[in-house]
RODO-2510 file (C-alpha; in nm, 4 decimals, decimal comma):
residues 255
     n   res          X          Y          Z
     1     x    -1,9640    -0,0334     2,0609
     2     x    -2,1074     0,3188     2,0505
     3     x    -1,8467     0,4541     2,2916
     4     x    -1,5725     0,3139     2,0663
     5     x    -1,7400     0,4687     1,7627
     6     x    -1,7532     0,8069     1,9379
     7     x    -1,3842     0,7704     2,0190
     8     x    -1,3029     0,6919     1,6535
     9     x    -1,4989     0,9950     1,5334
    10     x    -1,3353     1,2216     1,7903
    11     x    -0,9812     1,1169     1,6932
    12     x    -1,0602     1,1999     1,3290
    13     x    -1,1954     1,5417     1,4259
    14     x    -0,8786     1,6069     1,6271
    15     x    -0,6285     1,4948     1,3622
    16     x    -0,7873     1,6008     1,0334
    17     x    -0,8286     1,9780     0,9819
    18     x    -1,0648     1,9047     0,6912
    19     x    -1,3188     1,7301     0,9176
    20     x    -1,5957     1,9789     0,9985
    21     x    -1,8622     1,7780     1,1811
    22     x    -1,9473     1,4426     1,3353
    23     x    -2,2053     1,3779     1,0636
    24     x    -1,9491     1,4412     0,7897
    25     x    -1,7018     1,2010     0,9495
    26     x    -1,9688     0,9349     1,0027
    27     x    -2,0943     0,9480     0,6444
    28     x    -1,7951     1,0523     0,4319
    29     x    -1,4818     0,8949     0,5832
    30     x    -1,3987     0,5524     0,4349
    31     x    -1,1297     0,4973     0,6970
    32     x    -1,3976     0,4967     0,9666
    33     x    -1,6194     0,2655     0,7623
    34     x    -1,3284     0,0257     0,7112
    35     x    -1,2630     0,0139     1,0867
    36     x    -1,6278    -0,0623     1,1647
    37     x    -1,6455    -0,3409     0,9053
    38     x    -1,3109    -0,4792     1,0222
    39     x    -1,4424    -0,5176     1,3767
    40     x    -1,7309    -0,7258     1,2437
    41     x    -1,4950    -0,9306     1,0276
    42     x    -1,2443    -0,9725     1,3120
    43     x    -1,5196    -1,0916     1,5464
    44     x    -1,6330    -1,3511     1,2934
    45     x    -1,2726    -1,4617     1,2391
    46     x    -1,2059    -1,5076     1,6113
    47     x    -1,5262    -1,7098     1,6578
    48     x    -1,4365    -1,9561     1,3838
    49     x    -1,6446    -1,8069     1,1021
    50     x    -1,3408    -1,7665     0,8764
    51     x    -1,5222    -1,7449     0,5440
    52     x    -1,7718    -1,4898     0,6731
    53     x    -1,4880    -1,2793     0,8116
    54     x    -1,3092    -1,2872     0,4768
    55     x    -1,6308    -1,2031     0,2931
    56     x    -1,6966    -0,8986     0,5127
    57     x    -1,3345    -0,7957     0,4566
    58     x    -1,3860    -0,8352     0,0820
    59     x    -1,6982    -0,6160     0,0916
    60     x    -1,5081    -0,3563     0,2966
    61     x    -1,2331    -0,3468     0,0356
    62     x    -1,4922    -0,2996    -0,2370
    63     x    -1,6714    -0,0146    -0,0588
    64     x    -1,3760     0,1686     0,0967
    65     x    -1,0645     0,0826    -0,1070
    66     x    -0,8985    -0,0373     0,2150
    67     x    -0,8007    -0,4027     0,2477
    68     x    -0,7683    -0,5343     0,6030
    69     x    -0,7352    -0,9050     0,6686
    70     x    -0,9897    -1,0101     0,9340
    71     x    -0,7086    -1,1648     1,1398
    72     x    -0,5292    -0,8294     1,1851
    73     x    -0,5483    -0,6625     1,5266
    74     x    -0,6244    -0,2911     1,5416
    75     x    -0,6244    -0,0812     1,8589
    76     x    -0,8325     0,2180     1,9610
    77     x    -0,8069     0,5650     1,8100
    78     x    -0,6540     0,4463     1,4821
    79     x    -0,7026     0,6883     1,1912
    80     x    -0,6841     0,5871     0,8246
    81     x    -0,6464     0,9253     0,6525
    82     x    -0,7849     0,9141     0,2951
    83     x    -0,7301     0,5389     0,3153
    84     x    -0,7382     0,4406    -0,0516
    85     x    -0,4926     0,1600    -0,1265
    86     x    -0,4092     0,0627     0,2323
    87     x    -0,3300    -0,3098     0,2662
    88     x    -0,2957    -0,4729     0,6098
    89     x    -0,1917    -0,8367     0,6390
    90     x    -0,3238    -1,1172     0,8562
    91     x    -0,0698    -1,1058     1,1414
    92     x    -0,0318    -0,7273     1,1491
    93     x    -0,0956    -0,5459     1,4779
    94     x    -0,1676    -0,1736     1,5033
    95     x    -0,1417     0,0000     1,8402
    96     x    -0,3647     0,2698     1,9834
    97     x    -0,3519     0,6160     1,8316
    98     x    -0,1754     0,5243     1,5063
    99     x    -0,2225     0,7310     1,1914
   100     x    -0,1914     0,5566     0,8560
   101     x    -0,2122     0,7392     0,5234
   102     x    -0,3216     0,6198     0,1809
   103     x    -0,1208     0,3643    -0,0151
   104     x     0,0430     0,2076     0,2920
   105     x     0,1211    -0,1643     0,2963
   106     x     0,1749    -0,3565     0,6183
   107     x     0,2950    -0,6671     0,4385
   108     x     0,4924    -0,9836     0,4916
   109     x     0,8101    -1,1319     0,3498
   110     x     0,7586    -1,4884     0,4751
   111     x     0,5487    -1,7592     0,3107
   112     x     0,5219    -1,9838     0,6195
   113     x     0,1666    -2,0318     0,7463
   114     x     0,1195    -1,9619     1,1136
   115     x     0,4335    -1,7472     1,1374
   116     x     0,4371    -1,3817     1,2362
   117     x     0,4701    -1,2401     0,8849
   118     x     0,3468    -0,8828     0,9207
   119     x     0,4658    -0,5863     1,1296
   120     x     0,3538    -0,4699     1,4714
   121     x     0,3032    -0,0952     1,5135
   122     x     0,3341     0,0462     1,8647
   123     x     0,1256     0,3289     2,0031
   124     x     0,0976     0,6631     1,8185
   125     x     0,2943     0,5526     1,5124
   126     x     0,2561     0,7589     1,1930
   127     x     0,3015     0,5827     0,8578
   128     x     0,3239     0,8248     0,5637
   129     x     0,1558     0,7873     0,2271
   130     x     0,2854     0,5061     0,0071
   131     x     0,5140     0,3569     0,2728
   132     x     0,5768    -0,0185     0,2774
   133     x     0,6464    -0,1853     0,6112
   134     x     0,7388    -0,5448     0,5323
   135     x     0,8143    -0,8185     0,7829
   136     x     0,7277    -0,9505     1,1271
   137     x     0,9157    -0,6871     1,3287
   138     x     0,8100    -0,4013     1,5573
   139     x     0,7863    -0,0289     1,4875
   140     x     0,8274     0,1341     1,8285
   141     x     0,5901     0,3695     2,0056
   142     x     0,5795     0,7198     1,8613
   143     x     0,7901     0,6274     1,5573
   144     x     0,7355     0,7843     1,2138
   145     x     0,7673     0,6186     0,8740
   146     x     0,8197     0,8709     0,5952
   147     x     0,6155     0,8741     0,2769
   148     x     0,7240     0,6082     0,0238
   149     x     0,9762     0,4598     0,2663
   150     x     1,0398     0,0850     0,2429
   151     x     1,0996    -0,0519     0,5934
   152     x     1,2314    -0,4069     0,6362
   153     x     1,3837    -0,3870     0,9859
   154     x     1,2706    -0,2721     1,3321
   155     x     1,2297     0,0985     1,4001
   156     x     1,3146     0,2173     1,7547
   157     x     1,0569     0,4068     1,9578
   158     x     1,0454     0,7761     1,8674
   159     x     1,2677     0,7379     1,5609
   160     x     1,1880     0,8218     1,1986
   161     x     1,2461     0,5869     0,9042
   162     x     1,2948     0,7462     0,5601
   163     x     1,4085     0,6332     0,2166
   164     x     1,4337     0,3096     0,0193
   165     x     1,5698     0,1066     0,1844
   166     x     1,4684     0,2946     0,4968
   167     x     1,7341     0,4629     0,7089
   168     x     1,6735     0,5424     1,0722
   169     x     1,6871     0,8969     1,2115
   170     x     1,6952     0,8843     1,5909
   171     x     1,4536     1,0959     1,7915
   172     x     1,7183     1,3345     1,9251
   173     x     1,8249     1,4112     1,5671
   174     x     1,4696     1,4946     1,4685
   175     x     1,3510     1,7103     1,7605
   176     x     1,2229     2,0024     1,5484
   177     x     0,9178     1,8991     1,3502
   178     x     0,6504     2,0888     1,1670
   179     x     0,5112     2,3515     1,4019
   180     x     0,1501     2,2874     1,3142
   181     x     0,1924     1,9103     1,3272
   182     x     0,3468     1,9234     1,6732
   183     x     0,0488     2,1214     1,7990
   184     x    -0,1795     1,8534     1,6562
   185     x     0,0159     1,5829     1,8352
   186     x     0,1579     1,4008     1,5347
   187     x     0,3716     1,4618     1,2280
   188     x     0,1663     1,4493     0,9095
   189     x     0,2873     1,1917     0,6573
   190     x     0,5853     1,1077     0,8785
   191     x     0,7614     1,4241     0,7643
   192     x     1,0948     1,5123     0,9227
   193     x     1,2697     1,8464     0,9039
   194     x     1,6100     1,6790     0,8899
   195     x     1,7272     1,5098     0,5745
   196     x     1,8115     1,1404     0,5738
   197     x     2,1523     1,0319     0,7097
   198     x     2,2902     0,9239     0,3718
   199     x     2,2386     1,2690     0,2208
   200     x     2,3928     1,4299     0,5272
   201     x     2,6978     1,2033     0,4972
   202     x     2,7341     1,2822     0,1255
   203     x     2,7207     1,6566     0,1885
   204     x     2,9809     1,6157     0,4622
   205     x     3,2149     1,4352     0,2208
   206     x     3,1594     1,7017    -0,0449
   207     x     3,2357     1,9839     0,1993
   208     x     3,5465     1,7995     0,3183
   209     x     3,6701     1,7499    -0,0379
   210     x     3,6145     2,1176    -0,1149
   211     x     3,8099     2,2152     0,1963
   212     x     4,0985     1,9870     0,1000
   213     x     4,1150     2,1324    -0,2519
   214     x     4,1273     2,4816    -0,1034
   215     x     4,4187     2,3828     0,1199
   216     x     4,6018     2,2179    -0,1728
   217     x     4,5594     2,5341    -0,3815
   218     x     4,7100     2,7406    -0,0989
   219     x     5,0052     2,5007    -0,0767
   220     x     5,0697     2,5274    -0,4547
   221     x     5,0645     2,9072    -0,4337
   222     x     5,3137     2,9018    -0,1465
   223     x     5,5305     2,6553    -0,3405
   224     x     5,5135     2,8819    -0,6460
   225     x     5,6581     3,1701    -0,4443
   226     x     5,9388     2,9481    -0,3139
   227     x     6,0177     2,8261    -0,6663
   228     x     6,0284     3,1845    -0,7913
   229     x     6,2762     3,2782    -0,5209
   230     x     6,4918     2,9722    -0,5890
   231     x     6,4489     3,0088    -0,9659
   232     x     6,3152     2,6547    -0,9901
   233     x     6,0626     2,5429    -1,2536
   234     x     5,7119     2,4747    -1,1196
   235     x     5,5461     2,1443    -1,2205
   236     x     5,3312     2,1923    -1,5286
   237     x     5,0304     2,0094    -1,3822
   238     x     5,0117     2,2154    -1,0634
   239     x     4,6553     2,3155    -0,9693
   240     x     4,6804     2,6625    -0,8238
   241     x     4,3090     2,7386    -0,8654
   242     x     4,0056     2,5619    -0,7161
   243     x     3,7768     2,3785    -0,9586
   244     x     3,5762     2,1599    -0,7208
   245     x     3,2053     2,2508    -0,7637
   246     x     3,0785     2,1741    -0,4134
   247     x     2,7600     2,3809    -0,4479
   248     x     2,6527     2,2006    -0,7645
   249     x     2,7178     1,8588    -0,6085
   250     x     2,5238     1,9550    -0,2968
   251     x     2,2311     2,0531    -0,5161
   252     x     2,2409     1,7090    -0,6802
   253     x     2,2412     1,5371    -0,3407
   254     x     1,9487     1,7467    -0,2188
   255     x     1,8613     2,0583    -0,0252
***
């Protein structure tokens, strides 16, 4: 038990720059307290003391602001950063080395008792603040879930899920992450340097439309010269100047 506690404290010291000492982590980190109480509750639950497990879980929620069902399975080296508002359902499983920020819900979409209703997180998964991971699917090893994302389908290993509903950015598309975060071994809050695929597609369409308008304007100018030589009247609705505001539309879509 003490070796596991030392491991929990060490992973907090490694991942949280604000943590200054072992004593501070032991006394002032509700995420650590929630993990300790969950292990007691989980032990009671597995040995048939269901009510006692739920009661310990209830006390943990009251003291820490983190609600973990005693039936949930949590691996080693898991870090609840800040922790307030985290909700973890009964059939949820969290792999070793995961980092979960405040306001995260590992919830279910099924009402069938005994079914796998809550998600399974692989090893070293980061779930950003306010994210909702809903359903009995798997989030692969090393995956990231961006802040406030709503994930309702599996996330491949190493990928990043962003947006509502979440869209998947594959690992090779997200190779450059925050420099400091990469040195720490994880990406804080599931942040990705690339924008989500929908915004990228929209900007591509905008740029393509702007390019087409430019080409059409060039064609009208060439046609105007031909009409002048042939002494033919140009159409009155010809658009010889570009009016497509690509920059403004790109600003609306995002950076």
